[in-house]
C-alpha positions as CSV (number, residue, x, y, z in Angstrom):
1,X,-21.4,68.6,-42.6
2,X,-19.9,66.2,-40.2
3,X,-19.1,62.9,-41.7
4,X,-21.1,60.1,-40.3
5,X,-19.0,57.6,-38.7
6,X,-20.5,54.2,-37.8
7,X,-19.1,53.2,-34.5
8,X,-19.7,49.6,-33.8
9,X,-19.6,48.9,-30.1
10,X,-17.5,45.9,-29.2
11,X,-19.6,43.1,-27.7
12,X,-18.4,42.7,-24.1
13,X,-18.8,38.9,-24.5
14,X,-16.3,38.7,-27.4
15,X,-12.6,38.5,-26.9
16,X,-10.0,40.4,-28.8
17,X,-7.1,38.0,-28.8
18,X,-4.9,40.4,-30.7
19,X,-4.6,42.7,-27.6
20,X,-3.5,39.9,-25.3
21,X,0.1,39.6,-24.4
22,X,2.2,36.8,-26.0
23,X,2.4,34.8,-22.8
24,X,-1.4,34.5,-22.4
25,X,-1.7,33.8,-26.2
26,X,0.7,30.9,-25.8
27,X,-1.1,29.7,-22.8
28,X,-4.4,29.9,-24.8
29,X,-2.9,27.7,-27.5
30,X,-1.6,25.2,-24.9
31,X,-5.0,25.1,-23.2
32,X,-6.9,24.8,-26.4
33,X,-4.9,21.6,-27.2
34,X,-6.2,20.1,-23.9
35,X,-9.8,21.3,-24.5
36,X,-9.9,24.4,-22.3
37,X,-10.8,26.7,-25.2
38,X,-12.0,30.2,-24.4
39,X,-12.1,29.5,-20.7
40,X,-8.6,31.0,-20.5
41,X,-10.1,34.3,-21.6
42,X,-13.4,34.3,-19.7
43,X,-12.1,36.5,-16.9
44,X,-8.9,37.4,-15.1
45,X,-9.9,35.2,-12.1
46,X,-10.8,32.3,-14.4
47,X,-7.5,32.7,-16.3
48,X,-5.5,32.4,-13.1
49,X,-7.5,29.4,-12.0
50,X,-7.0,27.5,-15.3
51,X,-3.4,28.5,-15.3
52,X,-2.7,27.1,-11.9
53,X,-4.8,24.0,-12.7
54,X,-2.6,23.3,-15.7
55,X,0.5,23.7,-13.6
56,X,-0.9,21.4,-10.9
57,X,-1.8,18.7,-13.4
58,X,1.7,18.9,-15.0
59,X,3.3,18.5,-11.5
60,X,1.0,15.5,-10.7
61,X,1.6,13.8,-14.0
62,X,5.4,14.3,-13.6
63,X,5.2,12.9,-10.0
64,X,3.1,9.9,-11.1
65,X,5.7,9.1,-13.8
66,X,8.5,9.2,-11.2
67,X,6.6,6.8,-8.9
68,X,5.3,4.4,-11.5
69,X,8.3,4.2,-13.8
70,X,10.4,2.0,-11.4
71,X,7.7,-0.7,-11.4
72,X,7.3,-0.4,-15.2
73,X,11.1,-0.8,-15.5
74,X,11.0,-3.9,-13.3
75,X,8.3,-5.5,-15.5
76,X,10.2,-4.7,-18.7
77,X,13.6,-5.8,-17.2
78,X,12.1,-9.2,-16.2
79,X,11.7,-10.1,-19.9
80,X,15.4,-9.6,-20.8
81,X,17.5,-12.5,-21.9
82,X,20.8,-11.5,-20.2
83,X,22.2,-9.6,-17.2
84,X,23.9,-7.0,-19.4
85,X,20.5,-6.0,-21.0
86,X,18.8,-5.4,-17.6
87,X,20.5,-2.1,-16.9
88,X,20.0,-1.0,-20.5
89,X,16.2,-1.3,-20.2
90,X,14.6,2.1,-20.6
91,X,11.1,1.6,-22.2
92,X,11.3,-1.9,-23.7
93,X,13.3,-5.0,-23.2
94,X,16.6,-5.0,-25.1
95,X,16.5,-8.7,-25.8
96,X,13.7,-11.3,-25.3
97,X,14.6,-14.8,-24.2
98,X,14.6,-17.4,-26.9
99,X,11.8,-19.4,-25.2
100,X,9.4,-16.4,-25.2
101,X,8.6,-13.3,-23.3
102,X,7.6,-15.3,-20.1
103,X,10.5,-17.6,-20.1
104,X,12.1,-16.0,-17.0
105,X,8.9,-16.4,-15.1
106,X,8.6,-20.1,-16.0
107,X,12.3,-20.6,-15.1
108,X,12.2,-19.0,-11.7
109,X,9.2,-21.1,-10.7
110,X,10.7,-24.3,-12.0
111,X,14.2,-23.9,-10.7
112,X,13.5,-21.9,-7.6
113,X,14.7,-24.6,-5.3
114,X,17.9,-24.9,-7.2
115,X,18.6,-21.2,-6.9
116,X,17.5,-20.8,-3.2
117,X,18.4,-24.1,-1.6
118,X,17.0,-27.6,-0.9
119,X,13.5,-27.5,0.6
120,X,12.7,-24.0,-0.8
121,X,10.0,-25.0,-3.2
122,X,8.4,-21.9,-4.8
123,X,4.8,-22.9,-4.2
124,X,5.5,-24.0,-0.6
125,X,7.1,-20.6,0.1
126,X,4.1,-18.8,-1.5
127,X,1.8,-20.9,0.7
128,X,4.0,-20.0,3.8
129,X,3.8,-16.3,2.9
130,X,0.0,-16.5,2.6
131,X,-0.3,-18.1,6.0
132,X,2.1,-15.6,7.6
133,X,0.1,-12.7,6.0
134,X,-3.5,-13.9,6.6
135,X,-3.8,-15.8,9.9
136,X,-2.2,-13.2,12.2
137,X,-3.9,-10.4,10.3
138,X,-7.4,-11.8,10.5
139,X,-7.1,-12.8,14.2
140,X,-5.0,-9.8,15.1
141,X,-7.4,-7.3,13.5
142,X,-10.4,-8.8,15.3
143,X,-8.5,-8.7,18.6
144,X,-7.5,-5.1,18.0
145,X,-11.1,-4.2,17.1
146,X,-12.2,-5.7,20.4
147,X,-9.6,-3.6,22.3
148,X,-10.7,-0.5,20.3
149,X,-14.3,-1.2,21.3
150,X,-13.3,-1.3,24.9
151,X,-11.3,1.9,24.8
152,X,-13.9,3.8,22.8
153,X,-17.3,2.7,24.2
154,X,-16.8,1.0,27.6
155,X,-16.2,3.0,30.7
156,X,-13.9,1.2,33.2
157,X,-11.5,2.4,35.8
158,X,-8.1,3.3,34.5
159,X,-9.1,3.2,30.8
160,X,-7.2,6.3,29.9
161,X,-4.1,5.2,31.8
162,X,-4.0,1.8,30.1
163,X,-4.5,3.4,26.7
164,X,-1.7,5.9,27.4
165,X,0.7,3.2,28.3
166,X,-0.3,1.3,25.1
167,X,0.4,4.4,23.0
168,X,3.7,4.9,24.9
169,X,4.8,1.4,23.7
170,X,4.6,2.6,20.1
171,X,7.5,5.0,20.8
172,X,9.8,2.1,21.4
173,X,11.4,1.1,18.0
174,X,10.6,-2.4,17.0
175,X,14.1,-3.4,16.1
176,X,15.2,-2.5,19.6
177,X,13.1,-5.4,21.0
178,X,13.9,-8.0,18.3
179,X,16.9,-9.4,20.1
180,X,14.9,-10.1,23.2
181,X,12.0,-11.5,21.1
182,X,14.4,-13.8,19.2
183,X,15.8,-15.3,22.4
184,X,12.3,-15.8,23.7
185,X,11.1,-17.5,20.5
186,X,14.2,-19.7,20.4
187,X,13.4,-21.0,23.8
188,X,9.9,-21.8,22.7
189,X,11.1,-23.5,19.5
190,X,9.1,-21.1,17.3
191,X,12.0,-20.2,15.0
192,X,12.2,-23.7,13.6
193,X,8.6,-24.0,12.3
194,X,7.5,-20.4,11.5
195,X,5.3,-20.0,14.5
196,X,7.2,-16.8,15.4
197,X,5.6,-15.2,12.4
198,X,2.1,-16.3,13.3
199,X,1.3,-16.5,17.0
200,X,2.6,-13.0,18.2
201,X,0.6,-11.3,15.5
202,X,-2.6,-12.9,16.7
203,X,-2.6,-10.7,19.8
204,X,-3.3,-7.6,17.8
205,X,-1.5,-4.3,17.3
206,X,-1.9,-1.1,19.2
207,X,-1.7,1.1,16.1
208,X,-4.6,-0.9,14.5
209,X,-6.6,-0.6,17.7
210,X,-5.9,3.2,17.8
211,X,-7.2,3.7,14.2
212,X,-10.3,1.6,14.8
213,X,-10.9,3.4,18.1
214,X,-11.0,6.7,16.3
215,X,-13.5,5.2,13.9
216,X,-15.7,3.9,16.7
217,X,-15.9,7.3,18.2
218,X,-18.1,8.3,15.2
219,X,-20.7,5.6,16.0
220,X,-23.6,6.6,18.2
221,X,-23.5,5.3,21.7
222,X,-27.3,5.0,21.7
223,X,-27.0,1.7,19.7
224,X,-25.0,0.1,22.5
225,X,-27.3,1.5,25.2
226,X,-30.3,0.1,23.4
227,X,-28.6,-3.3,23.0
228,X,-27.8,-3.4,26.8
229,X,-31.5,-2.6,27.6
230,X,-32.5,-5.6,25.4
231,X,-30.2,-7.8,27.5
232,X,-27.2,-8.1,25.2
233,X,-23.8,-8.4,26.9
234,X,-20.6,-6.8,25.6
235,X,-19.4,-9.8,23.5
236,X,-22.8,-10.0,21.8
237,X,-22.8,-6.2,21.2
238,X,-19.3,-6.5,19.7
239,X,-20.1,-9.4,17.4
240,X,-23.6,-8.3,16.3
241,X,-23.3,-4.5,16.1
242,X,-19.7,-3.2,16.3
243,X,-18.1,-5.6,13.8
244,X,-20.6,-4.9,11.1
245,X,-20.7,-1.2,11.6
246,X,-16.9,-0.9,11.9
247,X,-16.2,-3.2,8.9
248,X,-14.8,-0.4,6.6
249,X,-12.1,0.5,9.2
250,X,-11.5,-3.1,10.0
251,X,-11.1,-4.1,6.3
252,X,-8.8,-1.1,5.7
253,X,-6.6,-1.9,8.6
254,X,-6.6,-5.6,7.7
255,X,-5.5,-4.8,4.1
256,X,-2.7,-2.5,5.3
257,X,-1.6,-5.2,7.8
258,X,-1.6,-7.8,5.1
259,X,0.6,-5.7,2.9
260,X,3.0,-5.1,5.8
261,X,3.2,-8.8,6.5
262,X,3.6,-9.7,2.9
263,X,6.5,-7.3,2.4
264,X,8.1,-7.9,5.7
265,X,11.8,-8.6,5.4
266,X,13.4,-8.0,8.8
267,X,11.0,-10.2,10.7
268,X,11.5,-13.4,8.7
269,X,15.3,-12.9,8.5
270,X,15.4,-12.6,12.3
271,X,12.8,-15.1,13.4
272,X,13.0,-18.0,10.9
273,X,16.1,-20.2,11.0
274,X,18.2,-20.2,7.8
275,X,18.2,-24.0,7.8
276,X,14.4,-24.3,7.9
277,X,13.9,-23.4,4.2
278,X,10.5,-25.2,4.0
279,X,9.2,-22.5,6.4
280,X,10.8,-19.5,4.7
281,X,9.0,-16.3,3.9
282,X,9.0,-15.0,0.3
283,X,11.2,-12.0,1.1
284,X,13.7,-14.3,2.8
285,X,13.9,-16.5,-0.3
286,X,14.4,-13.5,-2.5
287,X,17.3,-12.3,-0.5
288,X,18.9,-15.7,-0.8
289,X,18.2,-15.7,-4.5
290,X,20.1,-12.4,-4.8
291,X,23.0,-13.9,-2.9
292,X,23.0,-16.8,-5.4
293,X,23.1,-14.2,-8.3
294,X,26.1,-12.4,-6.9
295,X,28.1,-15.7,-6.6
296,X,27.2,-17.0,-10.1
297,X,28.5,-14.8,-12.9
298,X,26.5,-16.8,-15.5
299,X,23.2,-16.3,-13.8
300,X,20.7,-13.9,-15.3
301,X,19.8,-11.3,-12.8
302,X,16.6,-10.6,-14.7
303,X,15.3,-13.7,-13.0
304,X,15.7,-11.9,-9.6
305,X,13.7,-9.0,-10.9
306,X,11.1,-11.6,-12.2
307,X,10.8,-13.1,-8.7
308,X,10.3,-9.6,-7.3
309,X,7.5,-8.9,-9.7
310,X,5.8,-12.1,-8.9
311,X,6.0,-11.2,-5.2
312,X,4.5,-7.8,-5.8
313,X,1.5,-8.9,-7.9
314,X,-0.8,-10.1,-5.0
315,X,-0.3,-6.9,-3.0
316,X,-0.9,-4.7,-6.1
317,X,-4.1,-6.6,-7.0
318,X,-5.4,-6.4,-3.4
319,X,-4.7,-2.7,-3.1
320,X,-6.3,-2.1,-6.5
321,X,-9.5,-3.8,-5.5
322,X,-9.8,-2.2,-2.0
323,X,-8.2,1.2,-2.5
324,X,-11.4,3.1,-2.0
325,X,-12.0,1.2,1.3
326,X,-8.5,2.0,2.5
327,X,-8.6,5.7,1.6
328,X,-12.2,6.1,2.9
329,X,-11.6,4.6,6.2
330,X,-8.4,6.5,6.8
331,X,-10.4,9.7,6.2
332,X,-13.0,8.7,8.7
333,X,-10.6,7.8,11.5
334,X,-10.6,11.4,12.7
335,X,-14.4,11.7,13.0
336,X,-15.9,12.5,16.4
337,X,-19.3,11.8,17.8
C-alpha cells in the first residue's frame, strides 16, 4: 500500500528567503533597516526598482553632504579662537574663544572699520549692499517685465528683429565691456558715490525679460483683448493684469537678481573707488579684510570666515523662504499658450 505523503503546497504569497542568493539577502537586510521590509521580495521588477531607489538615495545623500559641508565647515570655523585651529576644523571647533562662541561675530562688527579702513563702518556697508541689491532689482525687474510684455503680447513692426539683437547682446561677455563702462561712469562721477551700482541696473536686463517673456506666453491673450475692448490702454493692462498674473515669474527673477547683486564682487571692485569706503559693497570690504589678514600675522583668520558667514545669511534666508517660487517659476518659463 502506497504510503500517504502529505504534500503541502507552498503559498505563492509567501517568500522562501533561504533560496535567495546572498546578495539579495544582504540587500533585504539593508532595506529592512530603512523600512523597506518584504518589498524587496515582492517581485523581480519591484526588487530592481527598490534596489535602484536605494542607490539613487545614497548618491543624493552623498552629493548633498559634499555641497553642504563647506558651509557647515565655515560656520564651525568661525567659532575658533586662533588661525591655527581654522584648518583643523572637521566637525566641531577646535578651540572656542574665551569670550564665548559668538565672540568673533561681535569683534568683526565692532572692529570692522579698524580692519577694513577709515569710513568702512559695518552697518553702513550693510546698508549700502542692501541699496545696491534692492533698488536696481525692483526697478529693473519691473522694466524687464514691461519689455517682456511688449515682446510677448504686443504686435509691432520689427519686434522679432529687436528681440534678436537683444538676445545677441547676451553673447558678449560682461567683463569685455567693463573697461568702457568704467570710463563712462568716471566721466559721470558715478564711481565716487556708488551710483554706478544703482542707475544702470534700473534699466532692466535682457535675460530677465527673456524668462518673463516665456512665462507670459502661457497667459491667454483673450484677457488683453477684453481689456482693450473695455478701453484700457497698454500701461493700464500691464499694471492691472500682467503684473499680478506674472508675479510668480517676476518674484523669482527678482530674488535671483537680488542674490546676484548681493554676491557681486567684480562690479564693486571695478565701479566703486577704493578711496570711497563709505560707499563700498560688502564683497569689496571682505576682500580688503582678507588683505588685512595676510599682512597681519597675529590676526585671527577665523574672523574673515565669520564676516563671510554674516554676508551669506541674508541670501540663505531669502532663498529658503522663496525657494518654491523660484523653482516653480523656472519650470513654467517654458510653457506655451
